[in-house]
mmCIF entry with sequence, helices, sheets and N, C-alpha, C, O atoms, coordinates in Angstrom:
data_MODEL
# 
_entry.id   MODEL 
# 
_entity.id                         1 
_entity.type                       polymer 
_entity.pdbx_number_of_molecules   1 
# 
_entity_poly.entity_id                      1 
_entity_poly.type                           'polypeptide(L)' 
_entity_poly.nstd_linkage                   no 
_entity_poly.nstd_monomer                   no 
_entity_poly.pdbx_seq_one_letter_code       MGVSKRQVLKYIKRLTDMNLIVREGSRRVGIWRIIDEDYNSFFETNK 
_entity_poly.pdbx_seq_one_letter_code_can   MGVSKRQVLKYIKRLTDMNLIVREGSRRVGIWRIIDEDYNSFFETNK 
_entity_poly.pdbx_strand_id                 A 
# 
loop_
_entity_poly_seq.entity_id 
_entity_poly_seq.num 
_entity_poly_seq.mon_id 
_entity_poly_seq.hetero 
1 1  MET n 
1 2  GLY n 
1 3  VAL n 
1 4  SER n 
1 5  LYS n 
1 6  ARG n 
1 7  GLN n 
1 8  VAL n 
1 9  LEU n 
1 10 LYS n 
1 11 TYR n 
1 12 ILE n 
1 13 LYS n 
1 14 ARG n 
1 15 LEU n 
1 16 THR n 
1 17 ASP n 
1 18 MET n 
1 19 ASN n 
1 20 LEU n 
1 21 ILE n 
1 22 VAL n 
1 23 ARG n 
1 24 GLU n 
1 25 GLY n 
1 26 SER n 
1 27 ARG n 
1 28 ARG n 
1 29 VAL n 
1 30 GLY n 
1 31 ILE n 
1 32 TRP n 
1 33 ARG n 
1 34 ILE n 
1 35 ILE n 
1 36 ASP n 
1 37 GLU n 
1 38 ASP n 
1 39 TYR n 
1 40 ASN n 
1 41 SER n 
1 42 PHE n 
1 43 PHE n 
1 44 GLU n 
1 45 THR n 
1 46 ASN n 
1 47 LYS n 
# 
_struct_asym.id          A 
_struct_asym.entity_id   1 
# 
loop_
_struct_conf.conf_type_id 
_struct_conf.id 
_struct_conf.pdbx_PDB_helix_id 
_struct_conf.beg_label_comp_id 
_struct_conf.beg_label_asym_id 
_struct_conf.beg_label_seq_id 
_struct_conf.pdbx_beg_PDB_ins_code 
_struct_conf.end_label_comp_id 
_struct_conf.end_label_asym_id 
_struct_conf.end_label_seq_id 
_struct_conf.pdbx_end_PDB_ins_code 
_struct_conf.beg_auth_comp_id 
_struct_conf.beg_auth_asym_id 
_struct_conf.beg_auth_seq_id 
_struct_conf.end_auth_comp_id 
_struct_conf.end_auth_asym_id 
_struct_conf.end_auth_seq_id 
_struct_conf.pdbx_PDB_helix_class 
_struct_conf.details 
_struct_conf.pdbx_PDB_helix_length 
HELX_P HELX_P1 AA1 LYS A 5  ? ASP A 17 ? LYS A 5  ASP A 17 1 ? 13 
HELX_P HELX_P2 AA2 GLU A 37 ? PHE A 43 ? GLU A 37 PHE A 43 1 ? 7  
# 
_struct_conf_type.id          HELX_P 
_struct_conf_type.criteria    ? 
_struct_conf_type.reference   ? 
# 
_struct_sheet.id               AA1 
_struct_sheet.type             ? 
_struct_sheet.number_strands   2 
_struct_sheet.details          ? 
# 
_struct_sheet_order.sheet_id     AA1 
_struct_sheet_order.range_id_1   1 
_struct_sheet_order.range_id_2   2 
_struct_sheet_order.offset       ? 
_struct_sheet_order.sense        anti-parallel 
# 
loop_
_struct_sheet_range.sheet_id 
_struct_sheet_range.id 
_struct_sheet_range.beg_label_comp_id 
_struct_sheet_range.beg_label_asym_id 
_struct_sheet_range.beg_label_seq_id 
_struct_sheet_range.pdbx_beg_PDB_ins_code 
_struct_sheet_range.end_label_comp_id 
_struct_sheet_range.end_label_asym_id 
_struct_sheet_range.end_label_seq_id 
_struct_sheet_range.pdbx_end_PDB_ins_code 
_struct_sheet_range.beg_auth_comp_id 
_struct_sheet_range.beg_auth_asym_id 
_struct_sheet_range.beg_auth_seq_id 
_struct_sheet_range.end_auth_comp_id 
_struct_sheet_range.end_auth_asym_id 
_struct_sheet_range.end_auth_seq_id 
AA1 1 ILE A 21 ? GLU A 24 ? ILE A 21 GLU A 24 
AA1 2 ILE A 31 ? ILE A 34 ? ILE A 31 ILE A 34 
# 
loop_
_atom_site.group_PDB 
_atom_site.id 
_atom_site.type_symbol 
_atom_site.label_atom_id 
_atom_site.label_alt_id 
_atom_site.label_comp_id 
_atom_site.label_asym_id 
_atom_site.label_entity_id 
_atom_site.label_seq_id 
_atom_site.pdbx_PDB_ins_code 
_atom_site.Cartn_x 
_atom_site.Cartn_y 
_atom_site.Cartn_z 
_atom_site.occupancy 
_atom_site.B_iso_or_equiv 
_atom_site.pdbx_formal_charge 
_atom_site.auth_seq_id 
_atom_site.auth_comp_id 
_atom_site.auth_asym_id 
_atom_site.auth_atom_id 
_atom_site.pdbx_PDB_model_num 
ATOM 1   N N  . MET A 1 1  ? 84.116  111.394 90.324  1.00 0.00 ? 1  MET A N  1 
ATOM 2   C CA . MET A 1 1  ? 82.945  110.664 90.690  1.00 0.00 ? 1  MET A CA 1 
ATOM 3   C C  . MET A 1 1  ? 82.276  111.267 91.932  1.00 0.00 ? 1  MET A C  1 
ATOM 4   O O  . MET A 1 1  ? 81.106  110.992 92.199  1.00 0.00 ? 1  MET A O  1 
ATOM 5   N N  . GLY A 1 2  ? 82.999  112.072 92.676  1.00 0.00 ? 2  GLY A N  1 
ATOM 6   C CA . GLY A 1 2  ? 82.430  112.672 93.835  1.00 0.00 ? 2  GLY A CA 1 
ATOM 7   C C  . GLY A 1 2  ? 82.473  111.790 95.056  1.00 0.00 ? 2  GLY A C  1 
ATOM 8   O O  . GLY A 1 2  ? 81.694  111.988 95.988  1.00 0.00 ? 2  GLY A O  1 
ATOM 9   N N  . VAL A 1 3  ? 83.373  110.813 95.075  1.00 0.00 ? 3  VAL A N  1 
ATOM 10  C CA . VAL A 1 3  ? 83.457  109.886 96.251  1.00 0.00 ? 3  VAL A CA 1 
ATOM 11  C C  . VAL A 1 3  ? 84.894  109.954 96.696  1.00 0.00 ? 3  VAL A C  1 
ATOM 12  O O  . VAL A 1 3  ? 85.817  109.847 95.888  1.00 0.00 ? 3  VAL A O  1 
ATOM 13  N N  . SER A 1 4  ? 85.080  110.136 97.999  1.00 0.00 ? 4  SER A N  1 
ATOM 14  C CA . SER A 1 4  ? 86.415  110.209 98.546  1.00 0.00 ? 4  SER A CA 1 
ATOM 15  C C  . SER A 1 4  ? 87.092  108.865 98.607  1.00 0.00 ? 4  SER A C  1 
ATOM 16  O O  . SER A 1 4  ? 86.437  107.823 98.597  1.00 0.00 ? 4  SER A O  1 
ATOM 17  N N  . LYS A 1 5  ? 88.422  108.892 98.670  1.00 0.00 ? 5  LYS A N  1 
ATOM 18  C CA . LYS A 1 5  ? 89.188  107.621 98.744  1.00 0.00 ? 5  LYS A CA 1 
ATOM 19  C C  . LYS A 1 5  ? 88.787  106.843 99.993  1.00 0.00 ? 5  LYS A C  1 
ATOM 20  O O  . LYS A 1 5  ? 88.674  105.618 99.962  1.00 0.00 ? 5  LYS A O  1 
ATOM 21  N N  . ARG A 1 6  ? 88.580  107.545 101.058 1.00 0.00 ? 6  ARG A N  1 
ATOM 22  C CA . ARG A 1 6  ? 88.167  106.911 102.324 1.00 0.00 ? 6  ARG A CA 1 
ATOM 23  C C  . ARG A 1 6  ? 86.840  106.171 102.168 1.00 0.00 ? 6  ARG A C  1 
ATOM 24  O O  . ARG A 1 6  ? 86.688  105.058 102.671 1.00 0.00 ? 6  ARG A O  1 
ATOM 25  N N  . GLN A 1 7  ? 85.877  106.786 101.473 1.00 0.00 ? 7  GLN A N  1 
ATOM 26  C CA . GLN A 1 7  ? 84.584  106.151 101.269 1.00 0.00 ? 7  GLN A CA 1 
ATOM 27  C C  . GLN A 1 7  ? 84.712  104.949 100.369 1.00 0.00 ? 7  GLN A C  1 
ATOM 28  O O  . GLN A 1 7  ? 84.045  103.943 100.611 1.00 0.00 ? 7  GLN A O  1 
ATOM 29  N N  . VAL A 1 8  ? 85.536  105.003 99.341  1.00 0.00 ? 8  VAL A N  1 
ATOM 30  C CA . VAL A 1 8  ? 85.777  103.846 98.471  1.00 0.00 ? 8  VAL A CA 1 
ATOM 31  C C  . VAL A 1 8  ? 86.372  102.697 99.295  1.00 0.00 ? 8  VAL A C  1 
ATOM 32  O O  . VAL A 1 8  ? 85.944  101.555 99.134  1.00 0.00 ? 8  VAL A O  1 
ATOM 33  N N  . LEU A 1 9  ? 87.331  102.965 100.157 1.00 0.00 ? 9  LEU A N  1 
ATOM 34  C CA . LEU A 1 9  ? 87.929  101.922 100.996 1.00 0.00 ? 9  LEU A CA 1 
ATOM 35  C C  . LEU A 1 9  ? 86.871  101.289 101.917 1.00 0.00 ? 9  LEU A C  1 
ATOM 36  O O  . LEU A 1 9  ? 86.892  100.081 102.153 1.00 0.00 ? 9  LEU A O  1 
ATOM 37  N N  . LYS A 1 10 ? 85.964  102.099 102.423 1.00 0.00 ? 10 LYS A N  1 
ATOM 38  C CA . LYS A 1 10 ? 84.857  101.565 103.270 1.00 0.00 ? 10 LYS A CA 1 
ATOM 39  C C  . LYS A 1 10 ? 83.970  100.620 102.442 1.00 0.00 ? 10 LYS A C  1 
ATOM 40  O O  . LYS A 1 10 ? 83.578  99.558  102.925 1.00 0.00 ? 10 LYS A O  1 
ATOM 41  N N  . TYR A 1 11 ? 83.659  101.001 101.219 1.00 0.00 ? 11 TYR A N  1 
ATOM 42  C CA . TYR A 1 11 ? 82.796  100.153 100.357 1.00 0.00 ? 11 TYR A CA 1 
ATOM 43  C C  . TYR A 1 11 ? 83.554  98.817  100.054 1.00 0.00 ? 11 TYR A C  1 
ATOM 44  O O  . TYR A 1 11 ? 82.964  97.739  100.108 1.00 0.00 ? 11 TYR A O  1 
ATOM 45  N N  . ILE A 1 12 ? 84.832  98.919  99.745  1.00 0.00 ? 12 ILE A N  1 
ATOM 46  C CA . ILE A 1 12 ? 85.606  97.724  99.442  1.00 0.00 ? 12 ILE A CA 1 
ATOM 47  C C  . ILE A 1 12 ? 85.632  96.783  100.676 1.00 0.00 ? 12 ILE A C  1 
ATOM 48  O O  . ILE A 1 12 ? 85.461  95.572  100.537 1.00 0.00 ? 12 ILE A O  1 
ATOM 49  N N  . LYS A 1 13 ? 85.842  97.339  101.842 1.00 0.00 ? 13 LYS A N  1 
ATOM 50  C CA . LYS A 1 13 ? 85.860  96.571  103.072 1.00 0.00 ? 13 LYS A CA 1 
ATOM 51  C C  . LYS A 1 13 ? 84.482  95.895  103.275 1.00 0.00 ? 13 LYS A C  1 
ATOM 52  O O  . LYS A 1 13 ? 84.426  94.715  103.619 1.00 0.00 ? 13 LYS A O  1 
ATOM 53  N N  . ARG A 1 14 ? 83.408  96.613  103.071 1.00 0.00 ? 14 ARG A N  1 
ATOM 54  C CA . ARG A 1 14 ? 82.075  96.041  103.259 1.00 0.00 ? 14 ARG A CA 1 
ATOM 55  C C  . ARG A 1 14 ? 81.844  94.920  102.260 1.00 0.00 ? 14 ARG A C  1 
ATOM 56  O O  . ARG A 1 14 ? 81.304  93.881  102.642 1.00 0.00 ? 14 ARG A O  1 
ATOM 57  N N  . LEU A 1 15 ? 82.225  95.079  101.004 1.00 0.00 ? 15 LEU A N  1 
ATOM 58  C CA . LEU A 1 15 ? 82.048  94.031  99.993  1.00 0.00 ? 15 LEU A CA 1 
ATOM 59  C C  . LEU A 1 15 ? 82.883  92.797  100.292 1.00 0.00 ? 15 LEU A C  1 
ATOM 60  O O  . LEU A 1 15 ? 82.423  91.677  100.072 1.00 0.00 ? 15 LEU A O  1 
ATOM 61  N N  . THR A 1 16 ? 84.094  92.979  100.784 1.00 0.00 ? 16 THR A N  1 
ATOM 62  C CA . THR A 1 16 ? 84.924  91.799  101.154 1.00 0.00 ? 16 THR A CA 1 
ATOM 63  C C  . THR A 1 16 ? 84.347  91.099  102.359 1.00 0.00 ? 16 THR A C  1 
ATOM 64  O O  . THR A 1 16 ? 84.339  89.869  102.415 1.00 0.00 ? 16 THR A O  1 
ATOM 65  N N  . ASP A 1 17 ? 83.869  91.848  103.314 1.00 0.00 ? 17 ASP A N  1 
ATOM 66  C CA . ASP A 1 17 ? 83.218  91.244  104.504 1.00 0.00 ? 17 ASP A CA 1 
ATOM 67  C C  . ASP A 1 17 ? 81.993  90.398  104.128 1.00 0.00 ? 17 ASP A C  1 
ATOM 68  O O  . ASP A 1 17 ? 81.691  89.393  104.771 1.00 0.00 ? 17 ASP A O  1 
ATOM 69  N N  . MET A 1 18 ? 81.305  90.827  103.084 1.00 0.00 ? 18 MET A N  1 
ATOM 70  C CA . MET A 1 18 ? 80.098  90.134  102.644 1.00 0.00 ? 18 MET A CA 1 
ATOM 71  C C  . MET A 1 18 ? 80.455  89.022  101.654 1.00 0.00 ? 18 MET A C  1 
ATOM 72  O O  . MET A 1 18 ? 79.561  88.368  101.118 1.00 0.00 ? 18 MET A O  1 
ATOM 73  N N  . ASN A 1 19 ? 81.737  88.802  101.409 1.00 0.00 ? 19 ASN A N  1 
ATOM 74  C CA . ASN A 1 19 ? 82.234  87.775  100.487 1.00 0.00 ? 19 ASN A CA 1 
ATOM 75  C C  . ASN A 1 19 ? 81.647  87.963  99.119  1.00 0.00 ? 19 ASN A C  1 
ATOM 76  O O  . ASN A 1 19 ? 81.248  86.986  98.485  1.00 0.00 ? 19 ASN A O  1 
ATOM 77  N N  . LEU A 1 20 ? 81.578  89.196  98.637  1.00 0.00 ? 20 LEU A N  1 
ATOM 78  C CA . LEU A 1 20 ? 81.089  89.493  97.313  1.00 0.00 ? 20 LEU A CA 1 
ATOM 79  C C  . LEU A 1 20 ? 82.270  89.799  96.338  1.00 0.00 ? 20 LEU A C  1 
ATOM 80  O O  . LEU A 1 20 ? 82.139  89.638  95.124  1.00 0.00 ? 20 LEU A O  1 
ATOM 81  N N  . ILE A 1 21 ? 83.391  90.231  96.887  1.00 0.00 ? 21 ILE A N  1 
ATOM 82  C CA . ILE A 1 21 ? 84.585  90.431  96.069  1.00 0.00 ? 21 ILE A CA 1 
ATOM 83  C C  . ILE A 1 21 ? 85.816  89.855  96.796  1.00 0.00 ? 21 ILE A C  1 
ATOM 84  O O  . ILE A 1 21 ? 85.830  89.679  98.014  1.00 0.00 ? 21 ILE A O  1 
ATOM 85  N N  . VAL A 1 22 ? 86.825  89.577  95.995  1.00 0.00 ? 22 VAL A N  1 
ATOM 86  C CA . VAL A 1 22 ? 88.073  89.055  96.570  1.00 0.00 ? 22 VAL A CA 1 
ATOM 87  C C  . VAL A 1 22 ? 89.246  89.684  95.790  1.00 0.00 ? 22 VAL A C  1 
ATOM 88  O O  . VAL A 1 22 ? 89.133  89.957  94.595  1.00 0.00 ? 22 VAL A O  1 
ATOM 89  N N  . ARG A 1 23 ? 90.340  89.901  96.471  1.00 0.00 ? 23 ARG A N  1 
ATOM 90  C CA . ARG A 1 23 ? 91.507  90.460  95.846  1.00 0.00 ? 23 ARG A CA 1 
ATOM 91  C C  . ARG A 1 23 ? 92.390  89.309  95.380  1.00 0.00 ? 23 ARG A C  1 
ATOM 92  O O  . ARG A 1 23 ? 92.703  88.412  96.163  1.00 0.00 ? 23 ARG A O  1 
ATOM 93  N N  . GLU A 1 24 ? 92.790  89.327  94.126  1.00 0.00 ? 24 GLU A N  1 
ATOM 94  C CA . GLU A 1 24 ? 93.704  88.321  93.556  1.00 0.00 ? 24 GLU A CA 1 
ATOM 95  C C  . GLU A 1 24 ? 94.981  88.995  93.116  1.00 0.00 ? 24 GLU A C  1 
ATOM 96  O O  . GLU A 1 24 ? 94.944  89.996  92.401  1.00 0.00 ? 24 GLU A O  1 
ATOM 97  N N  . GLY A 1 25 ? 96.098  88.463  93.530  1.00 0.00 ? 25 GLY A N  1 
ATOM 98  C CA . GLY A 1 25 ? 97.397  89.051  93.169  1.00 0.00 ? 25 GLY A CA 1 
ATOM 99  C C  . GLY A 1 25 ? 97.919  89.996  94.247  1.00 0.00 ? 25 GLY A C  1 
ATOM 100 O O  . GLY A 1 25 ? 97.394  90.064  95.358  1.00 0.00 ? 25 GLY A O  1 
ATOM 101 N N  . SER A 1 26 ? 98.936  90.697  93.890  1.00 0.00 ? 26 SER A N  1 
ATOM 102 C CA . SER A 1 26 ? 99.591  91.573  94.861  1.00 0.00 ? 26 SER A CA 1 
ATOM 103 C C  . SER A 1 26 ? 98.856  92.912  94.956  1.00 0.00 ? 26 SER A C  1 
ATOM 104 O O  . SER A 1 26 ? 97.940  93.207  94.189  1.00 0.00 ? 26 SER A O  1 
ATOM 105 N N  . ARG A 1 27 ? 99.290  93.687  95.910  1.00 0.00 ? 27 ARG A N  1 
ATOM 106 C CA . ARG A 1 27 ? 98.717  95.025  96.087  1.00 0.00 ? 27 ARG A CA 1 
ATOM 107 C C  . ARG A 1 27 ? 98.961  95.918  94.893  1.00 0.00 ? 27 ARG A C  1 
ATOM 108 O O  . ARG A 1 27 ? 98.152  96.796  94.593  1.00 0.00 ? 27 ARG A O  1 
ATOM 109 N N  . ARG A 1 28 ? 100.038 95.707  94.229  1.00 0.00 ? 28 ARG A N  1 
ATOM 110 C CA . ARG A 1 28 ? 100.433 96.569  93.165  1.00 0.00 ? 28 ARG A CA 1 
ATOM 111 C C  . ARG A 1 28 ? 99.823  96.225  91.803  1.00 0.00 ? 28 ARG A C  1 
ATOM 112 O O  . ARG A 1 28 ? 99.389  97.104  91.058  1.00 0.00 ? 28 ARG A O  1 
ATOM 113 N N  . VAL A 1 29 ? 99.802  94.949  91.508  1.00 0.00 ? 29 VAL A N  1 
ATOM 114 C CA . VAL A 1 29 ? 99.327  94.512  90.199  1.00 0.00 ? 29 VAL A CA 1 
ATOM 115 C C  . VAL A 1 29 ? 98.141  93.563  90.315  1.00 0.00 ? 29 VAL A C  1 
ATOM 116 O O  . VAL A 1 29 ? 97.790  92.907  89.334  1.00 0.00 ? 29 VAL A O  1 
ATOM 117 N N  . GLY A 1 30 ? 97.534  93.473  91.449  1.00 0.00 ? 30 GLY A N  1 
ATOM 118 C CA . GLY A 1 30 ? 96.420  92.592  91.639  1.00 0.00 ? 30 GLY A CA 1 
ATOM 119 C C  . GLY A 1 30 ? 95.114  93.160  91.085  1.00 0.00 ? 30 GLY A C  1 
ATOM 120 O O  . GLY A 1 30 ? 95.055  94.315  90.663  1.00 0.00 ? 30 GLY A O  1 
ATOM 121 N N  . ILE A 1 31 ? 94.077  92.338  91.092  1.00 0.00 ? 31 ILE A N  1 
ATOM 122 C CA . ILE A 1 31 ? 92.747  92.767  90.623  1.00 0.00 ? 31 ILE A CA 1 
ATOM 123 C C  . ILE A 1 31 ? 91.700  92.381  91.652  1.00 0.00 ? 31 ILE A C  1 
ATOM 124 O O  . ILE A 1 31 ? 91.910  91.473  92.456  1.00 0.00 ? 31 ILE A O  1 
ATOM 125 N N  . TRP A 1 32 ? 90.584  93.069  91.621  1.00 0.00 ? 32 TRP A N  1 
ATOM 126 C CA . TRP A 1 32 ? 89.431  92.704  92.418  1.00 0.00 ? 32 TRP A CA 1 
ATOM 127 C C  . TRP A 1 32 ? 88.507  91.836  91.549  1.00 0.00 ? 32 TRP A C  1 
ATOM 128 O O  . TRP A 1 32 ? 88.210  92.191  90.408  1.00 0.00 ? 32 TRP A O  1 
ATOM 129 N N  . ARG A 1 33 ? 88.060  90.710  92.088  1.00 0.00 ? 33 ARG A N  1 
ATOM 130 C CA . ARG A 1 33 ? 87.189  89.788  91.339  1.00 0.00 ? 33 ARG A CA 1 
ATOM 131 C C  . ARG A 1 33 ? 85.871  89.644  92.063  1.00 0.00 ? 33 ARG A C  1 
ATOM 132 O O  . ARG A 1 33 ? 85.848  89.415  93.272  1.00 0.00 ? 33 ARG A O  1 
ATOM 133 N N  . ILE A 1 34 ? 84.792  89.774  91.354  1.00 0.00 ? 34 ILE A N  1 
ATOM 134 C CA . ILE A 1 34 ? 83.445  89.559  91.896  1.00 0.00 ? 34 ILE A CA 1 
ATOM 135 C C  . ILE A 1 34 ? 83.240  88.069  92.016  1.00 0.00 ? 34 ILE A C  1 
ATOM 136 O O  . ILE A 1 34 ? 83.417  87.348  91.034  1.00 0.00 ? 34 ILE A O  1 
ATOM 137 N N  . ILE A 1 35 ? 82.872  87.580  93.187  1.00 0.00 ? 35 ILE A N  1 
ATOM 138 C CA . ILE A 1 35 ? 82.680  86.167  93.393  1.00 0.00 ? 35 ILE A CA 1 
ATOM 139 C C  . ILE A 1 35 ? 81.216  85.753  93.532  1.00 0.00 ? 35 ILE A C  1 
ATOM 140 O O  . ILE A 1 35 ? 80.920  84.625  93.925  1.00 0.00 ? 35 ILE A O  1 
ATOM 141 N N  . ASP A 1 36 ? 80.328  86.642  93.216  1.00 0.00 ? 36 ASP A N  1 
ATOM 142 C CA . ASP A 1 36 ? 78.873  86.341  93.231  1.00 0.00 ? 36 ASP A CA 1 
ATOM 143 C C  . ASP A 1 36 ? 78.545  85.635  91.911  1.00 0.00 ? 36 ASP A C  1 
ATOM 144 O O  . ASP A 1 36 ? 78.782  86.183  90.834  1.00 0.00 ? 36 ASP A O  1 
ATOM 145 N N  . GLU A 1 37 ? 78.010  84.442  91.999  1.00 0.00 ? 37 GLU A N  1 
ATOM 146 C CA . GLU A 1 37 ? 77.705  83.621  90.798  1.00 0.00 ? 37 GLU A CA 1 
ATOM 147 C C  . GLU A 1 37 ? 76.736  84.326  89.866  1.00 0.00 ? 37 GLU A C  1 
ATOM 148 O O  . GLU A 1 37 ? 76.822  84.109  88.658  1.00 0.00 ? 37 GLU A O  1 
ATOM 149 N N  . ASP A 1 38 ? 75.825  85.150  90.345  1.00 0.00 ? 38 ASP A N  1 
ATOM 150 C CA . ASP A 1 38 ? 74.852  85.800  89.506  1.00 0.00 ? 38 ASP A CA 1 
ATOM 151 C C  . ASP A 1 38 ? 75.530  86.718  88.498  1.00 0.00 ? 38 ASP A C  1 
ATOM 152 O O  . ASP A 1 38 ? 74.983  86.957  87.421  1.00 0.00 ? 38 ASP A O  1 
ATOM 153 N N  . TYR A 1 39 ? 76.707  87.234  88.825  1.00 0.00 ? 39 TYR A N  1 
ATOM 154 C CA . TYR A 1 39 ? 77.364  88.237  87.948  1.00 0.00 ? 39 TYR A CA 1 
ATOM 155 C C  . TYR A 1 39 ? 78.497  87.641  87.115  1.00 0.00 ? 39 TYR A C  1 
ATOM 156 O O  . TYR A 1 39 ? 79.017  88.321  86.231  1.00 0.00 ? 39 TYR A O  1 
ATOM 157 N N  . ASN A 1 40 ? 78.893  86.400  87.367  1.00 0.00 ? 40 ASN A N  1 
ATOM 158 C CA . ASN A 1 40 ? 79.993  85.787  86.624  1.00 0.00 ? 40 ASN A CA 1 
ATOM 159 C C  . ASN A 1 40 ? 79.693  85.769  85.115  1.00 0.00 ? 40 ASN A C  1 
ATOM 160 O O  . ASN A 1 40 ? 80.563  86.100  84.310  1.00 0.00 ? 40 ASN A O  1 
ATOM 161 N N  . SER A 1 41 ? 78.483  85.389  84.737  1.00 0.00 ? 41 SER A N  1 
ATOM 162 C CA . SER A 1 41 ? 78.172  85.273  83.292  1.00 0.00 ? 41 SER A CA 1 
ATOM 163 C C  . SER A 1 41 ? 78.103  86.675  82.657  1.00 0.00 ? 41 SER A C  1 
ATOM 164 O O  . SER A 1 41 ? 78.329  86.820  81.456  1.00 0.00 ? 41 SER A O  1 
ATOM 165 N N  . PHE A 1 42 ? 77.801  87.674  83.439  1.00 0.00 ? 42 PHE A N  1 
ATOM 166 C CA . PHE A 1 42 ? 77.710  89.044  82.903  1.00 0.00 ? 42 PHE A CA 1 
ATOM 167 C C  . PHE A 1 42 ? 79.078  89.496  82.408  1.00 0.00 ? 42 PHE A C  1 
ATOM 168 O O  . PHE A 1 42 ? 79.152  90.193  81.396  1.00 0.00 ? 42 PHE A O  1 
ATOM 169 N N  . PHE A 1 43 ? 80.167  89.123  83.084  1.00 0.00 ? 43 PHE A N  1 
ATOM 170 C CA . PHE A 1 43 ? 81.480  89.602  82.720  1.00 0.00 ? 43 PHE A CA 1 
ATOM 171 C C  . PHE A 1 43 ? 82.228  88.658  81.767  1.00 0.00 ? 43 PHE A C  1 
ATOM 172 O O  . PHE A 1 43 ? 83.313  89.012  81.306  1.00 0.00 ? 43 PHE A O  1 
ATOM 173 N N  . GLU A 1 44 ? 81.700  87.494  81.460  1.00 0.00 ? 44 GLU A N  1 
ATOM 174 C CA . GLU A 1 44 ? 82.321  86.579  80.554  1.00 0.00 ? 44 GLU A CA 1 
ATOM 175 C C  . GLU A 1 44 ? 82.127  87.126  79.163  1.00 0.00 ? 44 GLU A C  1 
ATOM 176 O O  . GLU A 1 44 ? 81.078  87.682  78.841  1.00 0.00 ? 44 GLU A O  1 
ATOM 177 N N  . THR A 1 45 ? 83.166  86.961  78.320  1.00 0.00 ? 45 THR A N  1 
ATOM 178 C CA . THR A 1 45 ? 83.034  87.353  76.937  1.00 0.00 ? 45 THR A CA 1 
ATOM 179 C C  . THR A 1 45 ? 82.735  86.159  76.065  1.00 0.00 ? 45 THR A C  1 
ATOM 180 O O  . THR A 1 45 ? 83.212  85.055  76.326  1.00 0.00 ? 45 THR A O  1 
ATOM 181 N N  . ASN A 1 46 ? 81.947  86.377  75.032  1.00 0.00 ? 46 ASN A N  1 
ATOM 182 C CA . ASN A 1 46 ? 81.602  85.300  74.063  1.00 0.00 ? 46 ASN A CA 1 
ATOM 183 C C  . ASN A 1 46 ? 82.726  85.261  73.032  1.00 0.00 ? 46 ASN A C  1 
ATOM 184 O O  . ASN A 1 46 ? 83.031  86.248  72.361  1.00 0.00 ? 46 ASN A O  1 
ATOM 185 N N  . LYS A 1 47 ? 83.316  84.100  72.938  1.00 0.00 ? 47 LYS A N  1 
ATOM 186 C CA . LYS A 1 47 ? 84.410  83.928  71.957  1.00 0.00 ? 47 LYS A CA 1 
ATOM 187 C C  . LYS A 1 47 ? 83.958  83.053  70.811  1.00 0.00 ? 47 LYS A C  1 
ATOM 188 O O  . LYS A 1 47 ? 84.732  82.794  69.889  1.00 0.00 ? 47 LYS A O  1 
# 
């Protein structure tokens, strides 16, 4: 992708500081979740 690991970590830090994403679970098997309400419906699947 052409982005260094350090730059990705900076972006993640910025997004967490802005309360747009949150880490759920442990460091090893956790996931990042978007907590912006505008995007929640985008990622929901229709069952």
